[in-house]
C-alpha positions in Angstrom: 12.9 22.7 26.3 10.0 21.9 23.6 10.0 22.9 19.9 6.0 23.2 20.7 4.1 25.6 18.0 4.0 29.2 19.1 2.5 32.4 17.5 4.8 33.4 14.8 5.3 37.1 13.4 8.4 38.1 11.7 9.0 41.6 10.3 11.3 41.5 7.4 13.5 44.5 6.9 15.3 44.8 3.2 18.5 46.6 3.4 20.6 47.9 -0.1 23.6 49.5 -0.7 25.1 50.9 -3.6 29.0 50.2 -4.2 31.2 51.5 -7.1 30.6 48.9 -9.9 33.6 46.2 -10.2 34.4 44.0 -13.0 32.4 40.8 -13.4 34.3 37.7 -12.1 33.9 34.7 -14.5 32.0 32.0 -12.1 31.0 28.8 -13.6 27.7 26.6 -12.5 29.4 24.0 -11.1 31.7 26.1 -8.4 28.4 28.1 -7.4 26.9 24.2 -6.6 29.8 23.1 -4.8 30.1 26.6 -2.7 26.4 26.1 -2.0 27.0 22.6 -0.8 29.9 23.3 1.3 28.1 26.5 3.0 25.3 24.2 3.6 27.2 21.2 5.0 28.9 23.5 7.2 25.8 24.9 8.3 24.2 22.0 9.5 27.3 21.2 11.4 27.2 24.1 13.3 23.5 24.1 13.8 23.8 20.2 15.6 26.5 21.6 17.7 25.0 24.3 18.7 21.7 22.3 19.6 24.2 19.4 21.2 25.0 22.2 23.6 21.9 24.0 24.7 19.2 20.7 24.1 21.7 18.0 25.0 18.1 15.2 24.9 17.1 16.6 21.5 17.7 13.7 19.2 18.0 15.7 16.0 16.7 13.7 12.9 16.9 16.3 10.4 18.6 19.6 9.8 17.8 21.0 6.1 18.1 24.7 4.0 14.3 26.3 4.0 13.3 29.9 3.5 14.9 33.5 3.7 17.9 32.0 4.8 16.8 29.7 8.1 17.3 26.0 8.4 14.3 23.9 9.3 15.4 21.8 12.3 13.0 18.5 13.2 14.0 16.3 16.3 12.5 12.9 17.3 9.7 14.0 20.1 9.5 17.9 19.3 8.2 19.8 16.9 9.5 22.2 14.0 11.9 24.8 14.6 14.4 26.9 12.6 17.7 28.2 12.9 20.2 30.6 11.6 23.1 29.5 9.5 25.3 30.0 12.7 23.3 28.2 14.8 22.9 31.1 17.5 19.1 32.0 17.0 16.1 29.6 17.1 12.3 30.4 15.6 9.6 28.4 17.1 6.3 28.6 15.2 5.3 28.1 11.9 6.6 30.3 8.7 4.0 31.6 6.2 4.6 32.8 3.0 2.6 35.5 1.8 2.5 35.8 -2.0 0.3 38.9 -3.2 -3.2 37.6 -1.8 -2.1 33.7 -1.5 -1.0 32.7 1.8 1.3 29.3 2.0 2.2 27.5 5.6 5.5 26.2 4.5 6.2 24.4 7.8 2.9 22.6 7.5 4.3 21.7 3.7 7.0 20.3 5.2 5.5 18.5 8.2 3.0 16.9 5.9 5.8 15.1 3.9 7.0 13.9 6.6 4.3 12.4 8.1 2.7 10.9 5.0 6.4 8.9 5.0 6.2 8.1 8.5 2.9 6.8 8.6 3.4 5.0 4.9 6.0 2.8 6.9 4.2 1.6 9.5 3.2 -2.0 8.6 -0.8 -2.7 8.5 -0.3 -5.9 10.7 0.4 -3.2 13.5 -2.7 -1.1 13.0 -6.2 -1.8 14.3 -8.0 -1.2 10.8 -11.7 -1.0 10.4 -12.0 -1.6 6.8 -14.5 0.3 4.4 -17.8 -1.5 3.4 -17.1 -4.2 0.7 -13.4 -3.9 1.1 -13.2 -0.8 -1.8 -11.8 2.0 0.3 -12.5 5.7 -1.2 -10.1 7.1 1.1 -8.1 6.1 4.3 -7.5 8.1 7.8 -4.9 7.6 10.5 -6.2 8.0 13.8 -3.9 8.3 16.7 -6.2 7.0 19.4 -6.6 6.8 23.1 -9.0 4.1 24.7 -10.2 6.4 27.5 -11.0 9.8 26.3 -14.4 10.9 25.3 -13.8 12.3 21.8 -12.0 8.8 20.9 -15.1 7.1 21.7 -17.0 9.4 19.9 -14.9 9.1 16.5 -15.2 5.3 17.1 -19.3 5.4 16.9 -18.7 7.0 13.7 -17.2 3.7 12.2 -20.2 2.5 10.7 -20.9 5.7 8.5 -17.6 5.9 7.4 -17.5 2.2 6.6 -20.6 3.0 4.4 -19.1 6.3 3.0 -15.6 3.5 1.7 -13.7 5.4 4.6 -10.9 2.9 5.8 -9.9 3.7 9.5 -6.3 3.0 10.6 -5.8 3.2 14.3 -2.3 3.5 15.8 -2.0 3.9 19.7 -1.5 7.2 21.5 -1.7 6.5 25.3 -2.0 10.0 26.1 -1.0 9.2 30.0 2.4 8.0 28.3 4.3 4.9 27.7 4.2 2.7 30.3 0.8 4.1 31.8 -2.0 2.3 32.8 -3.2 3.2 29.6 -1.3 1.8 27.8 -1.7 -1.4 29.5 -5.5 -1.0 29.1 -4.3 -0.7 24.9 -1.9 -3.7 25.3 -5.3 -5.7 25.9 -6.4 -4.4 22.9 -3.6 -4.9 20.7 -2.8 -8.3 21.9 -6.3 -9.7 21.5 -7.4 -12.3 18.9 -10.3 -10.0 17.6 -8.4 -6.4 18.2 -11.3 -5.1 16.0 -14.0 -6.3 18.8 -11.2 -5.7 21.5 -11.4 -2.1 20.7 -15.1 -1.8 20.3 -15.8 -3.0 23.7 -13.0 -0.9 25.3 -14.4 1.9 23.7 -17.7 1.2 25.0 -16.2 0.9 28.6 -17.1 -2.9 28.4 -14.9 -5.3 30.4 -12.0 -6.7 27.8 -10.0 -9.4 28.8 -6.0 -8.2 30.4 -3.3 -9.5 27.9 0.5 -8.5 27.3 2.4 -9.6 24.6 5.0 -8.0 21.9 3.3 -5.1 20.5 3.9 -1.5 18.7 2.1 0.4 21.5 5.7 2.3 22.3 6.4 2.7 18.7 2.9 4.1 17.9 3.0 6.2 20.7 6.8 7.8 20.0 5.8 7.5 16.4 2.9 10.4 17.4 5.1 12.6 19.4 7.2 12.7 16.2 4.4 13.7 13.7 3.1 16.3 16.1 0.3 14.7 18.3 -0.7 16.6 21.6 -3.8 15.2 22.4 -6.5 12.6 20.8 -8.2 11.8 18.8 -5.5 13.2 16.0 -6.7 12.4 12.4 -4.2 12.3 9.7 -4.9 11.8 5.7 -2.8 9.7 3.3 -0.8 13.0 2.1 0.0 13.5 5.9 -2.3 16.9 6.2 -3.9 16.9 9.6 -7.3 17.3 9.9 -8.5 17.0 13.4 -9.6 16.5 16.5 -12.5 14.8 16.4 -14.7 14.9 13.0 -18.2 13.9 12.2 -18.2 11.1 9.2 -19.6 13.6 7.4 -16.7 16.3 7.5 -14.4 13.7 7.3 -15.6 12.4 3.8 -15.7 16.0 2.8 -12.5 16.7 3.7 -11.5 13.2 1.7 -13.8 14.9 -1.2 -15.9 11.7 -1.0 -19.6 12.0 -2.1 
């Protein structure tokens, strides 16, 4: 059971009832905070237990309060979902806040913040980095890549232009066939090459690259891609965790980064 993104339409019905006024109860701020925290903790336990029964293989990484009494659920290798505090109902899809004419994607906001932390935690030495010209980066893009997909090869051909525009490309491995697979073995040859940049370029031009194996981060990066929501390649993320593509031309990527 995957927590995939599905179209979501919610109709909220608000009901109210009047009752005889009761004398005001004196409640301290401390009591309110303590009660809320206790209820939240109980809800988290209930939700985790419910998910454990329903999806035993799911590794739940986060359960936290969201909007409208819902709890946001994150699981390793799955997308974001929402559950009611009693752990009985799950909502798959995106939560959109409507505030007058303004629409805010609550789900994407939460995912972007989470992605930002995860991407920033990847050591630079574990990525294949094509730096901006003269080492003066105006922007950085993380690109989850395969070495066989056509659009991955197409975006790689934009590297010289991106570099001149001041955009640094940080490649992470995401073999679409999974890990291990024939594709991941090809990517071993890139990550284990003495000159990884040259090997990446050769591989994406369908040129021969000497097979090689070594201790490398391809499996971890593939799992990271699943956690941040990669469903295909290339998958492009900005430093703030926002996913912007898909294939993007150098011009379009620079526009999204507000780089002229």
